[in-house]
Each structure stands twice: as structure tokens, then as C-alpha cells.
C-alpha positions in Angstrom: -4.5 -18.6 -21.5 -5.1 -20.5 -18.3 -6.3 -17.4 -16.5 -8.6 -16.6 -19.4 -10.1 -20.1 -19.4 -10.6 -20.1 -15.6 -12.0 -16.6 -15.7 -14.5 -17.4 -18.4 -15.5 -20.6 -16.7 -16.2 -18.8 -13.4 -18.1 -16.1 -15.3 -20.3 -18.6 -17.0 -20.9 -20.5 -13.7 -21.6 -17.2 -11.9 -24.2 -16.0 -14.5 -25.7 -19.4 -14.7 -26.0 -19.7 -10.9 -27.6 -16.2 -10.7 -30.2 -17.2 -13.4 -31.0 -20.5 -11.8 -31.3 -18.9 -8.4 -33.8 -16.4 -9.8 -35.8 -19.1 -11.6 -36.1 -21.9 -9.1 -38.1 -21.9 -6.0 -41.6 -22.5 -4.6 -43.0 -19.8 -7.0 -42.2 -20.7 -10.7 -40.7 -17.9 -12.7 -39.8 -18.0 -16.4 -36.4 -16.7 -17.8 -38.4 -14.1 -19.9 -40.0 -12.8 -16.7 -36.6 -12.5 -14.9 -35.1 -10.6 -17.9 -38.2 -8.5 -18.4 -38.3 -7.5 -14.8 -34.7 -6.3 -14.8 -35.1 -4.5 -18.0 -38.3 -2.7 -16.7 -36.4 -1.7 -13.6 -33.9 0.0 -15.9 -36.8 2.1 -17.2 -37.3 0.2 -20.5 -40.9 -1.0 -21.1 -41.1 -4.5 -22.5 -43.6 -7.3 -23.0 -41.7 -9.9 -21.0 -42.0 -8.3 -17.6 -44.2 -10.2 -15.2 -47.8 -9.0 -15.0 -48.3 -10.6 -11.6 -47.3 -8.3 -8.7 -46.5 -11.4 -6.6 -43.8 -12.6 -9.0 -42.4 -9.1 -9.2 -42.3 -8.7 -5.4 -40.8 -12.2 -5.1 -38.0 -11.4 -7.5 -37.0 -8.0 -6.0 -37.7 -8.5 -2.3 -36.7 -12.2 -1.9 -34.6 -13.7 -4.7 -32.5 -10.8 -6.0 -31.3 -9.7 -2.5 -30.5 -13.3 -1.7 -28.5 -13.7 -4.9 -26.4 -10.6 -4.3 -25.9 -11.5 -0.6 -24.6 -15.0 -1.6 -22.2 -13.4 -4.1 -20.9 -10.8 -1.6 -20.5 -13.3 1.3 -18.9 -16.0 -0.8 -16.4 -13.5 -2.3 -15.6 -12.1 1.2 -15.0 -15.5 2.8 -12.9 -16.8 -0.1 -10.8 -13.7 -0.3 -10.3 -13.8 3.5 -9.2 -17.4 3.2 -6.6 -16.6 0.5 -5.2 -13.8 2.7 -5.1 -16.1 5.8 -3.1 -18.7 3.8 -0.8 -16.0 2.5 0.1 -14.5 5.9 0.4 -18.0 7.6 2.3 -19.5 4.7 0.0 -22.5 5.0 -2.6 -23.6 2.4 -4.6 -25.3 5.2 -5.3 -22.0 7.1 -8.7 -20.4 7.1 -10.4 -17.4 8.9 -11.8 -19.5 11.7 -8.3 -20.1 12.9 -8.0 -16.6 14.4 -11.3 -16.8 16.3 -13.5 -14.7 13.9 -16.3 -17.3 13.8 -16.3 -18.2 17.5 -16.2 -14.5 18.5 -19.0 -13.7 16.1 -21.1 -16.6 17.3 -20.7 -15.5 20.9 -21.6 -11.9 20.1 -24.7 -13.0 18.2 -25.7 -15.4 21.0 -25.4 -12.6 23.6 -27.5 -10.2 21.4 -30.3 -12.9 21.0 -30.3 -13.8 24.7 -30.5 -10.2 25.8 -33.2 -9.4 23.2 -31.0 -6.9 21.3 -32.3 -8.1 18.0 -33.0 -4.7 16.5 -31.9 -1.0 16.6 -34.8 1.3 15.7 -36.3 0.3 12.5 -33.5 -2.1 11.6 -34.5 -5.7 12.4 -31.8 -8.0 13.4 -29.2 -5.2 13.3 -28.3 -5.8 17.0 -27.4 -9.4 16.3 -25.3 -8.4 13.2 -23.6 -5.6 15.1 -22.6 -7.7 18.1 -21.6 -10.6 15.9 -19.3 -8.3 13.9 -17.9 -6.8 17.0 -17.3 -10.2 18.6 -15.5 -11.4 15.5 -13.3 -8.3 15.2 -12.5 -8.3 19.0 -11.5 -12.0 19.0 -9.2 -11.5 16.0 -7.5 -8.4 17.5 -7.1 -10.2 20.8 -5.4 -13.2 19.1 -3.0 -10.9 17.3 -2.0 -8.7 20.2 -1.7 -11.6 22.7 0.6 -13.5 20.3 2.8 -10.4 19.6 6.0 -10.1 21.6 9.1 -7.9 21.1 7.6 -6.3 18.1 7.1 -9.5 16.2 4.4 -12.1 15.9 5.3 -15.8 15.6 2.9 -17.8 13.4 2.9 -20.8 15.7 2.0 -18.6 18.7 -0.7 -16.9 16.7 -2.2 -20.3 15.9 -2.1 -21.5 19.5 -3.6 -18.3 20.7 -6.4 -18.7 18.1 -7.1 -22.2 19.4 -7.4 -20.8 23.0 -9.7 -18.0 21.9 -11.8 -20.4 20.0 -12.1 -22.6 23.1 -13.1 -19.6 25.2 -15.7 -18.5 22.6 -17.1 -22.0 22.6 -17.3 -22.1 26.3 -19.0 -18.7 26.4 -21.5 -19.8 23.8 -22.3 -23.0 25.8 -22.9 -20.8 28.9 -25.3 -18.5 27.0 -27.2 -21.5 25.5 -27.5 -23.0 29.0 -28.7 -19.8 30.7 -31.1 -18.5 28.1 -34.7 -19.4 27.3 -35.7 -22.3 25.0 -36.9 -19.9 22.3 -33.7 -18.0 22.3 -31.7 -21.2 22.3 -33.4 -22.4 19.2 -32.8 -19.0 17.5 -29.1 -19.1 18.4 -28.7 -22.7 17.1 -30.5 -21.8 13.9 -28.3 -18.7 13.4 -25.2 -20.8 13.9 -26.3 -23.2 11.1 -26.2 -20.3 8.6 -28.9 -19.1 6.2 -29.4 -16.5 3.5 -33.1 -16.5 4.1 -34.6 -13.1 4.7 -31.8 -11.1 3.2 -32.7 -7.4 2.9 -31.3 -4.8 0.5 -29.9 -2.6 3.3 -28.0 -5.6 4.7 -26.9 -6.6 1.2 -25.5 -3.1 0.6 -23.4 -3.2 3.8 -21.9 -6.6 3.0 -21.3 -5.8 -0.6 -19.5 -2.6 0.1 -17.3 -4.1 2.8 -16.6 -7.2 0.6 -15.6 -5.0 -2.4 -13.3 -2.8 -0.4 -11.7 -5.8 1.4 -11.1 -7.7 -1.9 -9.6 -4.6 -3.6 -7.3 -4.0 -0.6 -6.3 -7.7 -0.6 -5.5 -7.7 -4.3 -3.5 -4.5 -3.8 -1.4 -6.2 -1.2 -0.9 -9.3 -3.5 2.7 -8.4 -4.4 3.7 -8.1 -0.7 2.3 -11.5 -0.1 4.5 -12.8 -2.9 7.5 -11.4 -1.1 6.3 -12.9 2.2 6.1 -16.3 0.5 9.9 -16.1 0.1 10.2 -16.3 3.9 10.1 -13.6 6.6 13.8 -13.0 6.7 14.1 -12.6 2.9 11.0 -10.4 2.8 12.5 -8.1 5.4 15.8 -7.9 3.5 13.8 -6.8 0.5 12.3 -3.9 2.4 8.9 -5.5 3.5 7.5 -4.4 6.8 6.2 -7.9 7.8 4.5 -6.9 11.0 2.6 -4.0 9.4 1.5 -6.3 6.6 0.4 -9.0 9.0 -1.6 -6.5 11.1 -3.4 -5.0 8.1 -4.1 -8.4 6.7 -5.6 -9.7 10.0 -7.8 -6.6 10.2 -8.9 -7.1 6.6 -9.7 -10.8 7.3 -11.7 -9.8 10.4 -13.7 -7.3 8.4 -14.4 -9.6 5.5 -15.3 -12.6 7.6 -17.1 -10.7 10.3 -19.4 -8.8 8.0 -20.4 -12.0 6.2 -20.9 -14.0 9.4 -22.8 -11.2 11.0 -25.7 -11.3 8.6 -25.9 -15.0 7.4 -24.4 -17.0 10.3 -21.5 -19.4 10.4 -20.4 -20.5 6.9 -17.5 -23.0 7.1 -14.8 -24.1 4.7 -15.5 -21.5 1.9 -12.2 -19.8 2.8 -10.4 -23.1 2.7 -11.7 -24.9 -0.3 -11.9 -22.1 -2.9 -8.4 -20.6 -2.5 -6.8 -24.0 -2.6 -8.6 -25.0 -5.8 -7.7 -21.7 -7.5 -4.1 -22.1 -6.4 -4.1 -25.6 -8.0 -5.4 -24.1 -11.2 -3.5 -20.8 -11.5 -0.4 -21.1 -9.2 0.6 -19.1 -6.1 0.8 -15.5 -7.4 -1.5 -13.7 -4.9 -3.1 -11.0 -7.0 -4.7 -13.4 -9.3 -5.2 -15.9 -6.5 -7.2 -13.5 -4.4 -9.2 -12.1 -7.2 -10.2 -15.4 -8.7 -10.9 -16.8 -5.3 -13.4 -14.0 -4.7 -15.3 -15.1 -7.9 -15.0 -18.8 -7.0 -16.4 -18.1 -3.5 -19.3 -16.3 -5.0 -20.0 -19.3 -7.3 -19.8 -21.8 -4.4 -22.2 -19.8 -2.2 -24.7 -19.4 -5.1 -24.7 -23.1 -5.7 -24.8 -24.0 -2.0 -27.8 -21.6 -1.5 -29.6 -23.0 -4.5 -29.2 -26.5 -3.2 -30.3 -25.4 0.2 -33.6 -24.0 -1.2 -34.4 -26.8 -3.7 -33.0 -30.2 -2.4 -35.9 -30.7 0.0 -39.3 -29.7 -1.2 -41.1 -27.2 1.1 -38.1 -26.8 3.4 -34.7 -25.1 3.5 -31.5 -26.7 4.5 -28.9 -24.8 6.5 -26.3 -23.5 4.1 -23.6 -23.9 6.6 -24.3 -27.6 6.8 -23.9 -27.9 3.0 -20.6 -26.1 2.9 -19.3 -28.3 5.7 -20.4 -31.4 3.9 -18.3 -30.3 1.0 -15.4 -28.8 2.9 -14.9 -31.5 5.5 -14.0 -34.3 3.0 -12.0 -31.8 1.0 -10.0 -30.8 4.1 -9.2 -34.5 4.8 -8.1 -34.8 1.2 -5.7 -31.9 1.6 -4.3 -33.4 4.8 -3.8 -36.7 3.0 -2.2 -35.0 0.0 0.2 -33.0 2.2 1.2 -36.0 4.3 1.9 -38.0 1.1 4.1 -35.2 -0.3 6.0 -34.9 3.0 6.5 -38.7 3.2 4.4 -39.1 6.3 2.3 -41.9 4.9 3.3 -44.7 2.6 
């Protein structure tokens, strides 16, 4: 019953967020025009479809791609966060721990500073490609450096992630120092995160990778349940912990890297959403990962809607909004965990 209530609530919030995102903006659009445009695209003539070509173009080339991109990126980041927390056994873990974000930021900065912003007819594909490659390379580097004698210690993995994040930050600072002012502004804007200018071909890439990654993560859910019993107990029950950890880290790198590559750095979605879902539904990982994906989609839709509408005539960086929500929530989690462990009175 609790899963049903949470699922229905997320579905209502998701549909409501999609509708509001399609309606609100600098160009006013009515609900009838949104529904009519979708129905006409399905090949069914109707009287509600917008007669103005500007409204039709705005819906199909600006707002609808942005909506789907927000859903795909939010689902990918939240599912990646749930997987990270599963393999680390820590509800405070999130994808940035293993260097995905810093590696992606460094890759994107290099692409922008070298002018590799497009490949052929695909604008910004060079930035996305190098950002994805940087995130994946950083994650694999963290994993293989922290691996010794056929095993990977979680503490060593975390410490190696801190070192790689520091190296990525230093490399990013060097690129910012050595590049031109115009490139520097573009790099800083990319880091802040934005869904503005999402294209259908980019949306298709992110959506496919996100769907595959979420399905694989849900399939591995029972193995994460065994891992939650402790590594030794999981091995006694026949679980190959190292293989599971390697596959999981690659999945996290793919889910986070593909989202970051096209929309920039989006913080705290992978921390906040899985923790809230765990509080509502408990620790079973199949439902946790699946519902986290839906929750991440809702959070990204709401954040993007606020980014577009809070300030009239301007757009706030979506990464800034998610950090404003995630930062205080992270402190709350720390305070809650310390209280439980008796660290604070």
C-alpha cells in the first residue's frame, strides 16, 4: 500500500510537472493547445491544436525536448546515487565521490578551450563527448587505483576519489587560467548547469542510456540487498562482490557522465532523492532504485521550471537551485546521523 501511494504521488507530480513546464514560459500556451498539439502529432486532427506556428515550434523544439531531457537526467542521476549508496553501504554517498563530475568538468573545459565544440553537423557534441570521456576515465581511474590483491576497500576508494577530485579541480583551474575570457565564461556557465537549448538528438542519447542504466541497476537490486548484509556474508552467500562493484561503478559512470555531458554539473540529486525514497519505502534496492529514478525526474522538472520562471526575463542555473536544496539537506542528514550515533547531545 505504501509503494502504491508513493508511486501514485510521484506519477501525479511527474505529469503535473510536465504540464506546467509545457504551459509556463515567456510565450503563453494554454492547456488545450498543449494537448491538441500532441494529439495532432499522433495523426489525429482536432480543433484544440495551436493555429500559430510560433507556438507549435516553441512546444516541439524548445519545451518538449527540455521536459524529456529533465526527466532523463533526473532519473539517471538519482538512480546513480542509489547505486553508489548501495555499493558503499553509506546513505551519504553520491556520484561525485568517485570523480565523475570533476572529470567531466575537466573534459568539457578542455573541449571548450581548444574549440572542439562540434563534430560535423552536431553542435556541442565535442564538449559532450569529452565531458563523458572525462567522467568515465576518472571513475575507472579511481576504481583501479584503489584495487589491490583482487579486492577494493571502500575507504581506499573514497580517499582515491578525493584525490582525483582534487586533481580534476586543479586541472580545471589551469584551463580557466590559460584560456581566453570568452572561453572562460563559457566554461563557468557550463559548470553551473542548464537545460536550455536541449535538442532531440541529445535527448535521445541521454534517454536511451538512462533507461538502460536504470534497468540494469534494478536488475542488480537483489545483489545489493545481499551486499547490505556485509561483504563477508555476501561472499558466503555466493555473491561476487568485486564483479558487482566494478559493474556498478561503470553503470554509475555511464548514468552520471551522460547527464553531466549535455546539461553540465547538477549536484545533490543523487544524494537527496534516494535518501528520501529510502525513508518512505525502506532499504530494498529494486524498489529504491526504481522509485528514485521517478523521484529524480520530478525533482529535475521542478528545478528546471523554477529556473525558467522565478526571475522574469532571465534563467537561473539549475545546478545552483539543486545545490540550494541539496546543501541544507546534506547538513540535515549529517546532523541526523550524528544524533543516532550519539556524537551530538
